[in-house]
Each structure stands twice: as C-alpha cells, then as structure tokens.
DSSP file (Angstrom, degrees, kcal/mol; ACC not computed):
  #  RESIDUE AA STRUCTURE BP1 BP2  ACC     N-H-->O    O-->H-N    N-H-->O    O-->H-N    TCO  KAPPA ALPHA  PHI   PSI    X-CA   Y-CA   Z-CA
    1    1 A M              0   0    0      0, 0.0     2,-0.2     0, 0.0     0, 0.0   0.000 360.0 360.0 360.0 133.9   16.4   29.9  -33.7
    2    2 A T     >  -     0   0    0      1,-0.1     4,-2.1     4,-0.0     5,-0.2  -0.476 360.0-109.8 -87.5 165.8   19.6   30.3  -31.9
    3    3 A S  H  > S+     0   0    0      1,-0.2     4,-2.4     2,-0.2     5,-0.2   0.823 118.5  58.4 -65.8 -29.8   21.4   27.5  -30.1
    4    4 A R  H  > S+     0   0    0      2,-0.2     4,-2.2     1,-0.2    -1,-0.2   0.914 106.7  47.1 -65.5 -41.7   20.6   29.1  -26.8
    5    5 A T  H  > S+     0   0    0      2,-0.2     4,-2.5     1,-0.2    -2,-0.2   0.903 112.6  49.5 -65.6 -42.3   16.8   29.0  -27.5
    6    6 A R  H  X S+     0   0    0     -4,-2.1     4,-2.2     1,-0.2    -2,-0.2   0.914 111.7  48.4 -63.6 -41.9   17.1   25.4  -28.7
    7    7 A L  H  X S+     0   0    0     -4,-2.4     4,-2.3     2,-0.2    -2,-0.2   0.887 111.6  50.0 -65.2 -39.2   19.0   24.4  -25.5
    8    8 A L  H  X S+     0   0    0     -4,-2.2     4,-2.2     2,-0.2    -2,-0.2   0.906 111.4  47.8 -66.4 -41.8   16.5   26.2  -23.3
    9    9 A S  H  X S+     0   0    0     -4,-2.5     4,-2.3     2,-0.2    -2,-0.2   0.871 111.6  51.3 -68.2 -35.0   13.6   24.4  -25.0
   10   10 A L  H  X S+     0   0    0     -4,-2.2     4,-2.4     2,-0.2    -2,-0.2   0.921 110.1  48.9 -64.9 -43.8   15.3   21.1  -24.7
   11   11 A A  H  X S+     0   0    0     -4,-2.3     4,-2.2     1,-0.2    -2,-0.2   0.898 111.6  49.7 -62.8 -40.3   15.9   21.7  -21.0
   12   12 A L  H  X S+     0   0    0     -4,-2.2     4,-2.3     2,-0.2    -1,-0.2   0.908 110.9  49.3 -64.8 -41.9   12.3   22.6  -20.5
   13   13 A A  H  X S+     0   0    0     -4,-2.3     4,-2.4     2,-0.2    -2,-0.2   0.895 111.1  49.4 -65.2 -40.0   11.1   19.5  -22.4
   14   14 A V  H  X S+     0   0    0     -4,-2.4     4,-2.3     2,-0.2    -1,-0.2   0.903 111.3  49.7 -65.4 -41.0   13.4   17.3  -20.2
   15   15 A A  H  X S+     0   0    0     -4,-2.2     4,-2.2     2,-0.2    -2,-0.2   0.903 111.7  48.0 -64.9 -41.5   12.1   18.9  -17.0
   16   16 A I  H  X S+     0   0    0     -4,-2.3     4,-2.2     2,-0.2    -2,-0.2   0.922 113.0  47.7 -66.2 -43.8    8.5   18.4  -18.1
   17   17 A N  H  X S+     0   0    0     -4,-2.4     4,-2.3     2,-0.2    -2,-0.2   0.881 110.9  52.1 -64.9 -37.7    9.1   14.8  -19.0
   18   18 A G  H  X S+     0   0    0     -4,-2.3     4,-2.1     2,-0.2    -1,-0.2   0.913 109.7  48.5 -63.6 -42.5   10.9   14.2  -15.7
   19   19 A A  H  X S+     0   0    0     -4,-2.2     4,-2.2     1,-0.2    -2,-0.2   0.890 111.1  50.9 -64.5 -38.6    8.0   15.6  -13.8
   20   20 A A  H  X S+     0   0    0     -4,-2.2     4,-2.3     1,-0.2    -2,-0.2   0.901 109.6  50.0 -65.7 -39.8    5.5   13.4  -15.7
   21   21 A L  H  X S+     0   0    0     -4,-2.3     4,-2.4     2,-0.2    -2,-0.2   0.883 109.6  50.9 -66.6 -37.8    7.6   10.3  -15.0
   22   22 A V  H  X S+     0   0    0     -4,-2.1     4,-2.2     2,-0.2    -2,-0.2   0.925 111.6  47.9 -64.9 -43.4    7.7   11.1  -11.3
   23   23 A G  H  X S+     0   0    0     -4,-2.2     4,-2.1     1,-0.2    -2,-0.2   0.898 112.0  49.4 -63.1 -40.8    3.9   11.6  -11.2
   24   24 A L  H  X S+     0   0    0     -4,-2.3     4,-2.5     2,-0.2     5,-0.2   0.894 109.1  52.9 -65.3 -40.3    3.4    8.3  -13.1
   25   25 A H  H  X S+     0   0    0     -4,-2.4     4,-2.4     1,-0.2    -2,-0.2   0.925 110.0  47.4 -61.7 -44.7    5.7    6.5  -10.7
   26   26 A H  H  X S+     0   0    0     -4,-2.2     4,-2.2     1,-0.2    -1,-0.2   0.895 112.4  49.8 -65.0 -39.1    3.8    7.7   -7.7
   27   27 A A  H  X S+     0   0    0     -4,-2.1     4,-2.2     2,-0.2    -2,-0.2   0.910 112.8  46.3 -66.3 -41.4    0.5    6.7   -9.3
   28   28 A M  H  X S+     0   0    0     -4,-2.5     4,-2.3     2,-0.2    -2,-0.2   0.889 112.4  50.0 -69.1 -38.4    1.7    3.3  -10.2
   29   29 A A  H  X S+     0   0    0     -4,-2.4     4,-2.1    -5,-0.2    -2,-0.2   0.899 111.7  48.6 -65.8 -39.9    3.2    2.7   -6.7
   30   30 A D  H  X S+     0   0    0     -4,-2.2     4,-2.3     2,-0.2    -2,-0.2   0.908 111.9  49.1 -66.0 -41.9   -0.1    3.8   -5.1
   31   31 A G  H  X S+     0   0    0     -4,-2.2     4,-2.2     2,-0.2    -2,-0.2   0.892 111.3  49.3 -64.9 -39.6   -2.1    1.5   -7.3
   32   32 A A  H  X S+     0   0    0     -4,-2.3     4,-2.2     2,-0.2    -1,-0.2   0.889 110.9  50.3 -66.8 -38.8    0.2   -1.5   -6.6
   33   33 A E  H  X S+     0   0    0     -4,-2.1     4,-2.2     2,-0.2    -2,-0.2   0.912 111.1  48.4 -66.1 -41.7   -0.1   -0.8   -2.9
   34   34 A R  H  X S+     0   0    0     -4,-2.3     4,-1.9     2,-0.2    -2,-0.2   0.900 111.5  50.1 -64.5 -40.2   -3.9   -0.6   -3.0
   35   35 A A  H  X S+     0   0    0     -4,-2.2     4,-1.2     2,-0.2    -2,-0.2   0.896 110.6  49.7 -65.4 -39.7   -4.0   -3.9   -5.0
   36   36 A Q  H  < S+     0   0    0     -4,-2.2     4,-0.4     1,-0.2     3,-0.3   0.901 111.4  48.3 -66.8 -40.0   -1.8   -5.6   -2.6
   37   37 A L  H >< S+     0   0    0     -4,-2.2     3,-0.7     1,-0.2    -1,-0.2   0.835 108.7  54.5 -68.5 -31.6   -3.9   -4.5    0.4
   38   38 A A  H 3< S+     0   0    0     -4,-1.9    -1,-0.2     1,-0.2    -2,-0.2   0.764 105.6  53.9 -72.7 -24.2   -7.1   -5.6   -1.4
   39   39 A N  T 3< S+     0   0    0     -4,-1.2    -1,-0.2    -3,-0.3     2,-0.2   0.462  79.5 114.8 -90.9  -1.1   -5.7   -9.1   -1.9
   40   40 A T    <   -     0   0    0     -3,-0.7     2,-0.3    -4,-0.4    -3,-0.0  -0.487  57.2-144.0 -72.0 137.9   -4.9   -9.8    1.7
   41   41 A E        -     0   0    0     -2,-0.2     2,-0.1     1,-0.1    -2,-0.1  -0.718  21.1-103.4-100.7 152.0   -6.9  -12.5    3.3
   42   42 A T        -     0   0    0     -2,-0.3     2,-0.3     1,-0.1    -1,-0.1  -0.459  37.3-119.4 -72.2 145.3   -8.1  -12.6    6.8
   43   43 A E        -     0   0    0     -2,-0.1     2,-0.5     1,-0.0    -1,-0.1  -0.623  17.5-130.1 -86.1 144.4   -6.2  -14.8    9.2
   44   44 A H        -     0   0    0     -2,-0.3     2,-0.5    20,-0.1    -1,-0.0  -0.838  22.0-156.7 -95.2 127.1   -7.9  -17.7   10.9
   45   45 A V        -     0   0    0     -2,-0.5     2,-0.5     2,-0.0    17,-0.0  -0.900   6.0-164.6-110.0 128.2   -7.3  -17.7   14.7
   46   46 A V        -     0   0    0     -2,-0.5     2,-0.6     2,-0.0    -2,-0.0  -0.954   6.0-160.6-112.3 126.0   -7.6  -20.9   16.7
   47   47 A V        -     0   0    0     -2,-0.5     2,-0.5     2,-0.0    12,-0.0  -0.929   8.9-176.7-111.0 121.5   -7.8  -20.4   20.5
   48   48 A N        +     0   0    0     -2,-0.6     2,-0.3    10,-0.0    -2,-0.0  -0.964  21.0 131.0-116.6 131.9   -7.0  -23.4   22.6
   49   49 A S        -     0   0    0     -2,-0.5     2,-0.1     9,-0.0     3,-0.1  -0.975  53.9 -88.2-164.3 169.9   -7.2  -23.4   26.4
   50   50 A R        -     0   0    0     -2,-0.3     5,-0.5     1,-0.1     2,-0.1  -0.420  55.8 -87.6 -81.5 164.9   -8.7  -25.2   29.3
   51   51 A R  S    S+     0   0    0      3,-0.1     2,-0.4    -2,-0.1     3,-0.2  -0.412  90.2  40.6 -70.7 146.0  -12.1  -24.6   30.5
   52   52 A G  S  > S-     0   0    0      1,-0.2     4,-1.3    -2,-0.1     3,-0.4  -0.905 113.8 -13.5 122.7-148.2  -12.6  -21.9   33.1
   53   53 A A  H  > S+     0   0    0     -2,-0.4     4,-2.0     1,-0.2    -1,-0.2   0.832 127.8  58.3 -66.9 -34.3  -11.1  -18.4   33.6
   54   54 A D  H  > S+     0   0    0     -3,-0.2     4,-2.3     1,-0.2    -1,-0.2   0.869 103.0  54.2 -65.3 -34.9   -8.3  -18.9   31.0
   55   55 A A  H  > S+     0   0    0     -5,-0.5     4,-2.2    -3,-0.4    -1,-0.2   0.910 108.4  48.0 -66.4 -41.6  -10.8  -19.6   28.3
   56   56 A E  H  X S+     0   0    0     -4,-1.3     4,-2.1     2,-0.2    -1,-0.2   0.884 111.6  50.7 -66.3 -37.7  -12.7  -16.4   28.9
   57   57 A L  H  X S+     0   0    0     -4,-2.0     4,-1.4     2,-0.2    -2,-0.2   0.907 110.6  49.0 -65.5 -41.0   -9.5  -14.4   28.9
   58   58 A A  H  X S+     0   0    0     -4,-2.3     4,-0.6     1,-0.2    -2,-0.2   0.894 111.4  49.5 -66.3 -39.5   -8.4  -16.0   25.6
   59   59 A K  H >< S+     0   0    0     -4,-2.2     3,-0.6     1,-0.2    -1,-0.2   0.884 110.0  50.7 -67.0 -38.0  -11.8  -15.2   24.0
   60   60 A S  H 3< S+     0   0    0     -4,-2.1    -1,-0.2     1,-0.2    -2,-0.2   0.795 113.7  44.6 -73.1 -25.6  -11.7  -11.6   25.1
   61   61 A N  H 3< S+     0   0    0     -4,-1.4    -1,-0.2    -5,-0.1    -2,-0.2   0.463  84.8 114.7 -94.5  -1.9   -8.2  -11.1   23.7
   62   62 A C    <<  -     0   0    0     -4,-0.6   -15,-0.0    -3,-0.6     4,-0.0  -0.537  54.8-155.0 -72.6 128.2   -8.8  -12.8   20.4
   63   63 A P        +     0   0    0      0, 0.0    -1,-0.1     0, 0.0     2,-0.1   0.636  65.8  93.2 -78.9 -12.8   -8.6  -10.4   17.4
   64   64 A A  S    S-     0   0    0      1,-0.1   -20,-0.1   -22,-0.0     3,-0.1  -0.360  85.2-100.6 -79.5 159.9  -10.8  -12.5   15.2
   65   65 A S        -     0   0    0      1,-0.1     2,-0.7    -2,-0.1    -1,-0.1  -0.332  53.1 -81.5 -71.6 162.6  -14.5  -12.0   14.9
   66   66 A K        +     0   0    0      1,-0.2    -1,-0.1     2,-0.1    -7,-0.0  -0.533  52.3 172.9 -70.5 108.1  -16.8  -14.3   16.8
   67   67 A A              0   0    0     -2,-0.7    -1,-0.2     1,-0.1    -2,-0.0   0.775 360.0 360.0 -89.0 -28.8  -17.0  -17.4   14.6
   68   68 A L              0   0    0      0, 0.0    -1,-0.1     0, 0.0    -2,-0.1   0.424 360.0 360.0-106.4 360.0  -18.9  -19.7   17.0
C-alpha cells in the first residue's frame, strides 16, 4: 500500500464516521424532542366572570375541554 492509498482510505473512514455521527445526533435530538412533548401536562384553566353575557363569552373562548 502506498501512502496515497492509506491517506485516501483514512479520509474515507473519517467521512463515513462523520456521517454516522450526524445521523446519530439527529436521531437523538428527535427522540429527546418527542420525549419532552410526551411529558407535557395539560394546563388547567379557571374562568372567573360575573353572571350574564360575559360568562358565556368567557366559556366560548376557553381553550380547555368542558370540565363541568
């Protein structure tokens, strides 16, 4: 083997390992993002208003599901 062949094979090995590390990084980042999204808890929304038209407006704009 000449030194040129060895250098070429080393460069190829470094390029392959770099591509593998980039792929692994993206997979780990995606998995961490999915885990973080799975652990989010729903927020509890409390709506306070006086009786009448304001109460109906507050109920219709509330993002939470109907708890009562």
